[in-house]
Phi, psi and omega in degrees: 000132178286135180223179175107196185257135176245118175265114182249117174270115188234129172271005174260136182290143186301318182306330181273357182249006186298318179297320178297315182291322178297315179298319179295320180297324177294321181285325187226071183296342181274359181254125178263116184270120172265100187271111182251107179267146174191161172299145190307315182293324178295319178295319178302314180293324177297314179299315180300322178294319177298316181296318182295335181289342177090354181260198178291152179248182170303160186271330182213131176252128185225108189214149176273356176275081187305320184293320178297316181295312182294328175300317178294315181299313182290338177274004174093017182277344186262146172255156179302136182265331177066022184271126173283138184206167178246024181289153175295158184304324183276011175250011179222138176247105181049225177248032191241327182216145180231143172273124179263333177219162170229101190248125180287158167248128182248153167268137178258141177229156172267129186088240178210157178168158177267111186205047179267305177283166182289332172293319177294324177300313180300317180293320180297313183295329180297333183249007184224093176290155178137179184287145182231146179230143178226157174294143172275096189290349175287337181245339187250105184296322179296317178299321178297312183297315180298320181289321179297315180296319178298323180296335181269335191241341183261115183295341181257021183303312184295322178296318178294319179296320179297319179294321178294314182299325180296338181268001180049064188288156170289138178259124187242135184274355184206165177298316177302325179291323176297316178296318179299323177297325179284316180292341175277005176116003180294158180256343183204136172228134184269131166055068176264130180304138192310311183300319180292321179297316180294320177295324181295315182287334176288327183273337184226107185291349177280346183261149179221151165284129184299134173287158181197155173279350183247144174294151181289136174297145181232131179256148178267141171271104187267153176226142174212158178259116180298152181299328182254030176302137180289328182223073184296332179294320177294320178297319180297320179295319181290320179297318178298322179295317183298326184260004174283166177301318179296315181294320178296321176295322178294322176296319177298323178298330178272013178072019169278172179247091184297152178294322184272045178212151177281122182293141181287347178227153177298132179226160178237090183295149170276114186281154171270089181215187184296337179287349182295336185302329182294337178280354182249359182296120185303318183295319180295318181293318179295321180295319178296315180297320179297315180295319180295314181296323179296327183272325192242001187287340183263000000 
């Protein structure tokens, strides 16, 4: 029986993970989980600092910032996990990283409106005065990834960005902050993680998930076991639990979007395949951050 301490770096808040943690405790009573929550970029930096110190690192990294996780995996930070699973092929990267959820990012609007694609965003903002909020992509890894993918795939990306910049939007470092901007009277928030968006519209009838002609982009909450994990066996047990039927059901109970479930809304997942490399190109990432800071830093 696996025992000991498991240090889990999680970009998911603990209250939404209680069903997952309870199930794991029943299966593995000898493992004590040290649940460390943080914004994705802060967790990424914490892991890098641990690795740079030369000693043992956290045992499992679990984050919705797919690009940060895959960057680490491709740079050799992950060890083989050996977990048997029933995930689709594009939800697993070799034997090194697994997608536990596929969560869409939605745009939130006050009232109603078509504002999913960046062309729709530009049109919506032209007719709806009021406060606007966007992810602070310098601090929010998920926001950076969603914006980067849109820059590659949405033909109206530049028009939408110009319309957003003209409104001098509030920059928010997390999904709760984006929701708070909307409940505080905002008319539009860009790229809110699905679970938070759905809870927001359930709690405030004035808010809506923006309608769109395009399916919502969906990011995977990836997990990997670092090469210098102090307790890789415990990490392997937790990873196996997350992708089991029981674990996937527990994630759904916490309002996540499990991979092994039919999504209630159309989504366009970012696959774990050879095409992912374009999202990691340093020059492309630096150019996006430079353009974003030039438009939104003031």
